[in-house]
C-alpha positions in Angstrom: -83.4 -53.7 -59.6 -86.2 -53.8 -62.3 -87.9 -57.1 -63.2 -87.1 -58.6 -66.5 -90.0 -58.1 -69.0 -89.7 -61.7 -70.1 -90.5 -63.2 -66.7 -93.0 -66.0 -66.8 -96.5 -65.3 -65.5 -97.1 -66.4 -61.9 -100.7 -67.4 -62.4 -101.9 -71.0 -62.2 -102.4 -72.7 -65.5 -105.9 -73.2 -66.9 -105.5 -77.0 -67.1 -103.1 -79.9 -66.9 -102.6 -79.7 -70.7 -101.8 -76.0 -70.5 -99.3 -76.5 -67.7 -97.6 -79.3 -69.6 -97.4 -77.3 -72.8 -96.0 -74.3 -70.9 -93.5 -76.6 -69.1 -92.4 -78.1 -72.4 -91.8 -74.7 -74.0 -89.9 -73.5 -70.9 -87.6 -76.5 -71.0 -86.9 -75.9 -74.7 -86.0 -72.3 -73.9 -83.8 -73.2 -71.0 -82.1 -76.0 -73.0 -81.4 -73.6 -75.9 -78.8 -71.9 -73.8 -79.9 -68.5 -75.0 -81.6 -67.2 -71.8 -79.9 -64.6 -69.6 -79.1 -65.9 -66.1 -81.9 -64.0 -64.4 -84.4 -65.4 -66.8 -83.0 -68.9 -66.2 -83.6 -68.6 -62.5 -87.2 -67.3 -63.1 -87.8 -70.1 -65.6 -86.5 -72.7 -63.2 -88.8 -71.4 -60.5 -91.8 -71.3 -62.8 -91.0 -74.8 -64.0 -91.0 -76.1 -60.4 -94.5 -74.5 -59.9 -95.8 -76.1 -63.1 -94.3 -79.5 -62.2 -96.0 -79.4 -58.8 -99.3 -78.4 -60.4 -99.0 -81.3 -62.9 -98.2 -83.8 -60.1 -101.1 -82.5 -58.1 -103.5 -82.9 -61.0 -102.3 -86.5 -61.7 -102.6 -87.4 -58.0 -106.2 -86.1 -58.0 -107.1 -88.2 -61.0 -105.3 -91.2 -59.4 -107.4 -90.7 -56.3 -110.6 -90.6 -58.4 -109.6 -93.8 -60.1 -109.0 -95.5 -56.7 -112.5 -94.6 -55.7 -113.9 -96.0 -58.9 -111.9 -99.2 -58.6 -112.6 -99.9 -55.0 -109.6 -98.2 -53.4 -107.0 -100.1 -55.4 -105.2 -99.1 -58.6 -105.5 -101.7 -61.3 -102.5 -102.3 -63.6 -102.8 -100.5 -67.0 -103.4 -102.9 -69.8 -103.7 -101.9 -73.5 -106.2 -104.4 -74.7 
């Protein structure tokens, strides 16, 4: 069975922002209801990869903040 030409690229995103943008676009395409079933499955799988990447990046930043704040996260305050 040939692969669909509209399959999402399997490469890692260039940055958190790029991953988030791709994820938002993917969600919009899925929610439109216009994707063929095979593309929906590929989109869901790509979305899971992007979500894991974003979580990993956020956790890395959180770990860096813990180091800077003496191993404790301070509550966010918009002052």
